LOZATOR-752253 format. One record per residue: x, y, z of N, C-alpha, C, CB in turn; residue in three letters. Coordinates in steps of 0.1 Angstrom, whole numbers, padded with zeros to 4 digits, always signed. Glycine has a CB too. Example, Ala and Ser with C-alpha at 12.3 -4.5 7.8 and 13.67 -1.06 7.14 Angstrom:
2
+0132-0057+0078+0123-0045+0078+0132-0033+0078+0113-0045+0090ala +0128-0022+0071+0137-0011+0071+0129+0000+0079+0141-0006+0057ser 
This chain:
236
-0277-0270-0586-0282-0267-0599-0298-0260-0594-0282-0284-0610met -0299-0249-0603-0310-0243-0604-0315-0240-0613-0309-0235-0600ser -0329-0243-0611-0341-0242-0622-0356-0237-0620-0344-0255-0626asn -0357-0227-0632-0370-0219-0623-0382-0227-0623-0375-0206-0630asp -0382-0236-0636-0397-0244-0634-0403-0249-0623-0398-0255-0641arg -0420-0251-0621-0423-0255-0610-0433-0267-0619-0430-0241-0598val -0431-0277-0603-0432-0293-0606-0450-0293-0597-0415-0306-0597val -0458-0299-0602-0466-0297-0591-0466-0317-0588-0484-0287-0595leu -0468-0323-0581-0469-0337-0577-0480-0339-0568-0456-0341-0571val -0493-0349-0574-0502-0351-0564-0496-0364-0556-0518-0353-0570thr -0503-0357-0547-0503-0373-0532-0483-0372-0530-0511-0399-0542gly -0479-0360-0529-0467-0359-0528-0463-0360-0511-0463-0345-0535gly -0475-0363-0501-0471-0363-0490-0461-0373-0483-0481-0363-0485asn -0464-0384-0490-0457-0400-0484-0454-0411-0500-0474-0410-0470arg -0447-0417-0496-0443-0428-0505-0434-0427-0517-0453-0432-0509gly -0441-0429-0529-0433-0426-0544-0435-0414-0548-0438-0434-0556ile -0450-0404-0543-0450-0392-0542-0443-0385-0536-0458-0388-0541gly -0436-0390-0523-0429-0378-0520-0416-0382-0522-0431-0371-0507arg -0411-0395-0525-0399-0398-0531-0396-0388-0542-0398-0412-0535ala -0405-0384-0550-0406-0379-0568-0401-0359-0564-0431-0382-0578ile -0414-0358-0551-0407-0342-0547-0396-0338-0542-0413-0336-0540ala -0393-0349-0533-0376-0347-0529-0366-0347-0541-0370-0360-0518glu -0367-0355-0550-0358-0355-0563-0359-0342-0569-0361-0367-0574arg -0374-0334-0571-0372-0325-0578-0364-0312-0572-0384-0323-0583phe -0368-0315-0554-0359-0305-0544-0348-0304-0549-0357-0310-0529val -0342-0315-0548-0328-0313-0553-0322-0314-0567-0320-0321-0546ala -0332-0315-0578-0326-0308-0585-0330-0292-0592-0324-0316-0591asp -0329-0288-0577-0336-0275-0582-0346-0268-0584-0335-0273-0589gly -0354-0276-0586-0371-0267-0590-0378-0262-0580-0383-0276-0596tyr -0387-0255-0587-0397-0249-0575-0407-0261-0577-0405-0232-0579arg -0411-0266-0566-0423-0277-0560-0425-0278-0551-0424-0289-0560val -0441-0281-0563-0453-0279-0548-0461-0292-0548-0468-0263-0550ala -0467-0299-0537-0473-0310-0537-0487-0309-0533-0465-0317-0530val -0495-0315-0538-0513-0315-0533-0510-0327-0520-0527-0324-0551thr -0517-0328-0512-0518-0339-0502-0535-0334-0494-0502-0340-0489ala -0543-0345-0493-0553-0344-0486-0551-0346-0466-0562-0355-0493arg -0538-0349-0464-0537-0344-0446-0517-0348-0451-0549-0361-0427ser -0514-0346-0441-0502-0347-0440-0493-0327-0449-0499-0365-0448gly -0478-0331-0446-0473-0326-0452-0463-0331-0468-0469-0320-0442glu -0455-0324-0480-0445-0325-0486-0433-0322-0477-0447-0319-0498gly -0423-0331-0486-0409-0330-0478-0403-0315-0476-0396-0339-0486pro -0391-0306-0474-0389-0302-0469-0385-0294-0483-0384-0306-0457glu -0390-0283-0483-0382-0272-0494-0397-0273-0506-0361-0280-0501gly -0407-0276-0505-0418-0277-0509-0432-0269-0502-0418-0290-0511thr -0441-0263-0514-0452-0262-0506-0464-0273-0510-0458-0249-0507leu -0470-0274-0494-0476-0281-0499-0498-0274-0497-0469-0296-0492thr -0501-0281-0508-0515-0273-0509-0523-0286-0502-0521-0266-0527val -0537-0278-0500-0546-0293-0498-0552-0295-0511-0560-0293-0485arg -0560-0304-0510-0568-0308-0525-0572-0325-0523-0556-0305-0540ala -0581-0323-0529-0583-0336-0532-0586-0337-0543-0590-0343-0524asp -0583-0347-0552-0585-0345-0571-0594-0355-0577-0569-0348-0579val -0604-0355-0569-0618-0356-0572-0626-0348-0577-0623-0360-0564thr -0624-0332-0567-0632-0322-0566-0625-0309-0574-0635-0321-0551asp -0630-0311-0582-0621-0301-0597-0621-0288-0591-0631-0300-0616ala -0632-0277-0580-0629-0269-0580-0618-0270-0568-0638-0263-0582ala -0614-0278-0561-0607-0276-0544-0592-0276-0555-0610-0296-0526ala -0594-0284-0562-0581-0283-0574-0576-0273-0579-0583-0289-0585leu -0587-0270-0580-0585-0252-0590-0583-0241-0580-0601-0246-0600asp -0584-0245-0572-0583-0234-0558-0566-0236-0556-0594-0242-0540ala -0562-0251-0551-0554-0254-0549-0541-0245-0559-0556-0267-0549ala -0540-0253-0571-0529-0246-0586-0538-0232-0583-0531-0255-0608met -0540-0223-0583-0542-0208-0579-0533-0206-0570-0554-0203-0575thr -0533-0213-0561-0524-0207-0547-0505-0210-0557-0527-0222-0526glu -0506-0222-0559-0493-0223-0566-0489-0219-0574-0491-0230-0569val -0499-0215-0584-0487-0200-0591-0489-0187-0583-0492-0195-0612glu -0497-0183-0575-0491-0177-0570-0485-0174-0556-0495-0173-0575gln -0477-0186-0555-0464-0183-0547-0454-0189-0554-0463-0189-0533glu -0455-0198-0566-0443-0200-0570-0444-0199-0585-0437-0211-0565leu -0452-0197-0594-0450-0193-0603-0460-0205-0614-0435-0191-0604gly -0463-0200-0629-0471-0215-0640-0465-0226-0637-0469-0215-0656pro -0474-0238-0632-0467-0257-0635-0470-0254-0646-0473-0275-0628val -0454-0263-0652-0453-0265-0666-0451-0285-0667-0437-0255-0674thr -0446-0288-0652-0443-0302-0647-0458-0307-0640-0429-0302-0636ile -0469-0315-0642-0474-0328-0636-0472-0336-0634-0479-0333-0637val -0471-0342-0619-0470-0352-0619-0481-0361-0610-0459-0353-0617val -0490-0366-0623-0496-0377-0615-0501-0387-0605-0497-0378-0616ala -0500-0386-0598-0499-0400-0585-0505-0400-0577-0489-0402-0576asn -0511-0391-0575-0523-0394-0564-0533-0408-0567-0534-0380-0564ala -0533-0416-0558-0543-0430-0559-0544-0433-0545-0536-0445-0569gly -0551-0445-0550-0561-0450-0537-0564-0468-0543-0581-0436-0535ile -0565-0478-0531-0568-0489-0539-0582-0492-0531-0555-0503-0539thr -0590-0500-0537-0600-0504-0529-0601-0518-0532-0612-0496-0531arg -0589-0528-0529-0587-0544-0538-0605-0555-0534-0566-0557-0526asp -0605-0561-0542-0618-0572-0539-0622-0580-0551-0631-0565-0534thr -0618-0590-0549-0626-0601-0562-0639-0593-0569-0634-0617-0553leu -0640-0590-0582-0656-0587-0589-0665-0590-0582-0660-0592-0601leu -0668-0601-0582-0684-0603-0578-0682-0599-0564-0692-0621-0580leu -0674-0595-0557-0675-0584-0543-0676-0569-0542-0664-0586-0536arg -0671-0565-0556-0665-0551-0556-0678-0539-0560-0651-0550-0568met -0679-0534-0548-0691-0524-0553-0691-0512-0562-0696-0519-0542ser -0702-0509-0563-0704-0497-0575-0691-0486-0572-0723-0487-0573asp -0692-0485-0554-0685-0476-0550-0670-0475-0552-0687-0476-0539asp -0663-0491-0548-0654-0496-0547-0646-0492-0561-0656-0508-0543asp -0653-0495-0579-0648-0491-0587-0649-0478-0590-0650-0498-0594phe -0660-0471-0583-0662-0457-0585-0652-0452-0581-0673-0451-0579asp -0648-0448-0568-0636-0444-0564-0627-0447-0570-0634-0446-0554ser -0621-0457-0572-0607-0460-0573-0606-0449-0586-0603-0480-0575val -0613-0449-0600-0612-0447-0615-0614-0434-0606-0623-0454-0630ile -0622-0430-0602-0626-0410-0602-0610-0402-0598-0642-0404-0583ala -0607-0409-0584-0590-0407-0581-0578-0414-0588-0588-0411-0567thr -0576-0419-0595-0567-0425-0599-0566-0420-0618-0570-0441-0594asn -0575-0418-0621-0574-0421-0639-0583-0400-0636-0590-0443-0651leu -0594-0401-0631-0603-0387-0628-0590-0376-0624-0617-0390-0612gly -0588-0381-0610-0579-0373-0606-0566-0368-0619-0575-0380-0594gly -0559-0375-0622-0551-0376-0635-0556-0365-0646-0553-0392-0642ala -0566-0364-0648-0579-0361-0659-0574-0345-0654-0601-0369-0656phe -0580-0344-0639-0586-0331-0637-0573-0322-0632-0601-0332-0625arg -0559-0327-0632-0552-0322-0625-0541-0314-0640-0545-0336-0612val -0541-0323-0650-0537-0323-0663-0547-0311-0671-0539-0338-0668val -0555-0316-0669-0567-0299-0679-0567-0291-0676-0580-0296-0680lys -0563-0291-0654-0560-0274-0650-0552-0267-0656-0555-0272-0639arg -0534-0275-0656-0523-0274-0658-0521-0268-0678-0518-0289-0651ala -0526-0274-0680-0525-0276-0694-0525-0261-0701-0538-0286-0700ser -0535-0256-0698-0531-0241-0703-0519-0230-0702-0540-0234-0697lys -0513-0234-0690-0498-0227-0685-0492-0234-0698-0488-0231-0667gly -0491-0249-0700-0478-0251-0705-0486-0250-0720-0468-0266-0700met -0495-0250-0730-0494-0246-0739-0492-0227-0737-0505-0253-0746ile -0493-0219-0728-0486-0208-0732-0474-0205-0733-0488-0200-0726arg -0468-0215-0721-0454-0215-0722-0447-0223-0733-0449-0221-0709ala -0459-0230-0743-0445-0242-0750-0437-0246-0748-0440-0241-0757arg -0442-0254-0739-0434-0261-0725-0446-0271-0719-0429-0248-0711phe -0442-0282-0716-0450-0291-0705-0442-0303-0706-0466-0294-0709gly -0439-0309-0690-0442-0322-0692-0454-0328-0684-0430-0329-0690arg -0456-0334-0689-0470-0349-0682-0466-0358-0674-0478-0361-0694ile -0464-0362-0668-0460-0375-0662-0470-0388-0653-0448-0370-0652ile -0475-0393-0651-0489-0403-0653-0479-0413-0646-0496-0407-0672leu -0478-0416-0633-0478-0429-0627-0487-0439-0623-0474-0428-0619ile -0482-0449-0630-0493-0462-0630-0487-0473-0623-0497-0468-0647ser -0485-0481-0631-0484-0497-0621-0485-0502-0627-0492-0504-0611ser -0471-0517-0625-0467-0531-0633-0481-0534-0634-0457-0544-0625val -0495-0530-0626-0507-0541-0628-0516-0539-0639-0516-0541-0615val -0513-0523-0645-0520-0521-0654-0521-0527-0668-0518-0511-0655gly -0509-0531-0668-0508-0541-0681-0505-0557-0676-0495-0534-0693leu -0500-0556-0664-0503-0572-0664-0513-0576-0655-0491-0580-0661tyr -0519-0572-0651-0535-0577-0642-0528-0582-0626-0545-0595-0651gly -0541-0583-0624-0540-0590-0608-0553-0592-0606-0533-0580-0594ser -0551-0604-0596-0568-0612-0593-0571-0596-0580-0568-0638-0581ala -0580-0596-0579-0590-0589-0568-0589-0569-0571-0582-0594-0548gly -0577-0567-0582-0575-0553-0585-0578-0550-0597-0562-0550-0583gln -0593-0551-0603-0599-0549-0621-0605-0534-0622-0616-0562-0626val -0603-0527-0609-0606-0513-0605-0595-0504-0609-0608-0511-0590asn -0584-0512-0597-0571-0508-0602-0568-0507-0613-0564-0513-0600tyr -0563-0515-0618-0558-0521-0632-0560-0514-0642-0564-0533-0635ala -0574-0513-0644-0586-0507-0651-0576-0490-0651-0605-0509-0639ala -0578-0481-0633-0580-0469-0640-0564-0471-0643-0587-0454-0631ser -0553-0477-0638-0537-0476-0645-0533-0480-0656-0529-0482-0640lys -0543-0488-0668-0541-0489-0681-0545-0477-0684-0547-0498-0688ser -0560-0473-0678-0566-0459-0688-0552-0448-0689-0583-0448-0676gly -0544-0446-0681-0533-0439-0680-0529-0442-0691-0525-0441-0669leu -0526-0445-0698-0519-0452-0713-0525-0450-0721-0517-0467-0714val -0534-0450-0726-0546-0446-0738-0546-0428-0736-0565-0453-0732gly -0548-0420-0722-0546-0408-0719-0531-0400-0727-0547-0410-0704phe -0525-0408-0719-0512-0400-0723-0508-0403-0736-0500-0402-0714ala -0515-0411-0745-0514-0416-0758-0520-0402-0768-0525-0432-0759arg -0535-0402-0765-0539-0393-0765-0535-0376-0766-0542-0396-0758ser -0529-0372-0751-0524-0357-0752-0517-0359-0758-0520-0349-0744leu -0507-0365-0763-0494-0367-0768-0495-0363-0787-0489-0385-0763thr -0511-0369-0791-0514-0366-0803-0519-0350-0805-0522-0377-0807arg -0524-0346-0794-0538-0328-0793-0519-0324-0786-0564-0328-0773glu -0513-0323-0782-0505-0315-0773-0488-0312-0782-0504-0324-0757leu -0485-0327-0783-0477-0325-0790-0466-0318-0801-0480-0329-0791gly -0473-0311-0804-0464-0297-0817-0465-0286-0809-0472-0292-0836gly -0469-0290-0793-0467-0276-0788-0453-0270-0774-0482-0273-0782arg -0444-0285-0777-0435-0286-0765-0439-0290-0752-0430-0275-0763gly -0448-0300-0758-0455-0306-0743-0449-0321-0747-0478-0304-0742ile -0450-0328-0738-0446-0344-0735-0456-0346-0725-0430-0348-0729thr -0460-0363-0728-0469-0370-0722-0466-0383-0717-0478-0371-0729ala -0463-0389-0709-0453-0399-0708-0461-0408-0694-0435-0392-0706asn -0460-0425-0693-0462-0430-0686-0454-0437-0675-0467-0434-0691val -0448-0436-0661-0445-0445-0652-0448-0458-0649-0447-0440-0645val -0441-0470-0646-0451-0482-0644-0441-0484-0632-0453-0496-0657ala -0447-0482-0618-0436-0489-0611-0441-0502-0608-0432-0481-0598pro -0431-0514-0605-0434-0527-0600-0436-0529-0581-0421-0535-0606gly -0432-0531-0576-0432-0539-0560-0423-0528-0559-0427-0558-0555phe -0429-0519-0552-0415-0506-0546-0417-0509-0530-0419-0484-0551ile -0406-0506-0526-0406-0506-0510-0412-0490-0503-0390-0509-0505glu -0422-0494-0496-0430-0486-0492-0440-0494-0478-0437-0481-0504thr -0442-0479-0470-0451-0485-0457-0462-0498-0463-0462-0472-0450asp -0469-0498-0471-0471-0514-0473-0468-0522-0479-0481-0517-0475met -0461-0521-0489-0449-0536-0491-0442-0541-0477-0433-0531-0501thr -0438-0534-0466-0432-0532-0457-0444-0544-0445-0429-0515-0457ala -0455-0541-0448-0465-0547-0438-0469-0559-0443-0478-0539-0437glu -0460-0566-0454-0470-0575-0460-0455-0589-0448-0471-0574-0487leu -0464-0604-0451-0458-0610-0443-0442-0613-0449-0467-0621-0439pro -0436-0618-0442-0426-0622-0447-0421-0631-0459-0423-0626-0439ala -0433-0648-0456-0431-0654-0468-0438-0646-0475-0433-0668-0469asp -0450-0639-0478-0458-0628-0492-0445-0624-0497-0469-0611-0487thr -0439-0611-0491-0426-0611-0495-0417-0617-0507-0423-0614-0487gln -0413-0630-0496-0401-0638-0508-0409-0647-0515-0388-0649-0500ala -0425-0645-0520-0429-0650-0529-0430-0643-0543-0439-0655-0524glu -0433-0631-0539-0432-0619-0548-0421-0620-0554-0434-0606-0542tyr -0411-0615-0544-0398-0619-0543-0391-0628-0558-0399-0628-0531lys -0398-0639-0557-0395-0652-0564-0397-0644-0585-0411-0668-0557lys -0410-0641-0586-0414-0633-0595-0409-0625-0601-0420-0629-0594asn -0398-0617-0595-0393-0602-0598-0375-0610-0605-0393-0587-0579ile -0375-0608-0620-0360-0608-0623-0349-0603-0613-0358-0600-0634pro -0354-0592-0611-0345-0584-0605-0342-0590-0588-0351-0568-0606ala -0347-0602-0581-0350-0604-0568-0346-0597-0555-0346-0614-0566gly -0355-0585-0562-0358-0573-0550-0366-0563-0553-0345-0566-0545arg -0375-0561-0544-0381-0549-0542-0375-0537-0547-0385-0547-0530phe -0382-0523-0559-0373-0511-0560-0373-0504-0547-0377-0500-0572gly -0366-0491-0551-0366-0482-0544-0373-0471-0545-0356-0479-0543asp -0385-0463-0540-0390-0449-0546-0381-0442-0550-0398-0441-0538ala -0368-0439-0544-0359-0432-0552-0354-0437-0569-0346-0431-0542ala -0355-0452-0572-0354-0450-0585-0364-0451-0590-0348-0457-0591glu -0381-0450-0588-0391-0444-0596-0382-0427-0598-0409-0445-0585val -0382-0423-0587-0380-0409-0592-0371-0404-0598-0381-0402-0585ala -0361-0410-0599-0348-0406-0611-0359-0408-0627-0330-0422-0610gly -0363-0418-0625-0366-0415-0639-0377-0405-0642-0368-0426-0645val -0387-0403-0632-0393-0389-0636-0388-0382-0637-0401-0384-0631val -0379-0378-0626-0369-0367-0628-0361-0364-0643-0358-0371-0619ser -0357-0375-0649-0352-0374-0664-0366-0374-0676-0340-0389-0667trp -0372-0380-0672-0388-0376-0682-0394-0359-0685-0403-0384-0673leu -0390-0356-0670-0386-0337-0671-0379-0332-0673-0386-0329-0664ala -0369-0334-0682-0353-0328-0683-0361-0327-0699-0333-0340-0678ser -0349-0314-0702-0346-0316-0715-0340-0327-0723-0340-0309-0716asp -0337-0338-0714-0332-0348-0724-0344-0356-0731-0322-0358-0716asp -0351-0356-0722-0364-0365-0727-0374-0353-0736-0375-0372-0710ala -0372-0345-0744-0382-0336-0751-0389-0343-0759-0376-0324-0759ala -0381-0355-0766-0389-0360-0780-0391-0374-0774-0380-0360-0797tyr -0394-0378-0759-0404-0387-0758-0414-0385-0751-0400-0395-0755ile -0424-0394-0757-0441-0389-0755-0443-0404-0762-0449-0371-0765ser -0456-0400-0757-0464-0414-0750-0458-0430-0748-0478-0417-0759gly -0448-0429-0743-0439-0438-0737-0448-0444-0727-0427-0432-0731ala -0441-0460-0724-0445-0462-0711-0432-0473-0706-0463-0468-0710val -0430-0469-0696-0414-0468-0685-0419-0477-0671-0408-0446-0678ile -0414-0492-0676-0415-0497-0661-0404-0499-0655-0421-0510-0660pro -0408-0495-0641-0396-0494-0632-0401-0507-0622-0393-0478-0623val -0398-0516-0630-0404-0529-0622-0396-0540-0621-0416-0534-0629asp -0381-0542-0624-0371-0549-0620-0372-0566-0633-0374-0551-0600gly -0380-0564-0639-0382-0569-0652-0393-0578-0649-0370-0577-0658gly -0400-0573-0643-0414-0585-0640-0428-0583-0649-0420-0583-0623leu -0426-0568-0654-0437-0571-0663-0432-0569-0679-0449-0561-0659gly -0420-0574-0682-0414-0573-0695-0426-0578-0707-0399-0582-0695met -0425-0569-0716-0437-0575-0728-0453-0573-0723-0434-0594-0730gly -0453-0568-0717-0468-0565-0710-0468-0548-0713-0470-0570-0690his 
């Protein structure tokens, strides 16, 4: 399958972002990833960018446009955690998570939206988390950043929905990554007891939903929050 559309995945060098980039390569898209370090998967263009730095992001996206063409599909995936209870959380713990997870999405979408408006086609896909609506002790900063993506996507839909541009949120639950692999076995078992599916998800399962949202089949879906969490966050 061949597809001339250009996809940019932020934080595409590892974990869920890498799986998403791999899926888009397999689907025949032209794919670029931003990374602060490391490289994206085979078949992608890796550009250096910190999503909290608008000038660096602008330069990286200019490089993508010159190499691959205008970006019309953006997957805002770059994220960090600084987990600690509220009373121990520093201003920097809070501000840095918001600046990366929510501010990073704002900066990359703003920069890409001009090309989408010109093309009268765009897919904005924001990677949130079950924690964004479910909540999690010790993650006030992270949960706030991830729930903020919902209001962002829905406001974008109202602004840009008439121009062939959709904006949706994917909310993964517990996914098999390096981070979950490091959890003690009894902690993993405890988490799995609360997941109706009885298992952690695979990053490729998240990537499949993202791929579908980017396709023409999903042209009439916008402002949606799609959980990929085995039923963990139902109703949230």
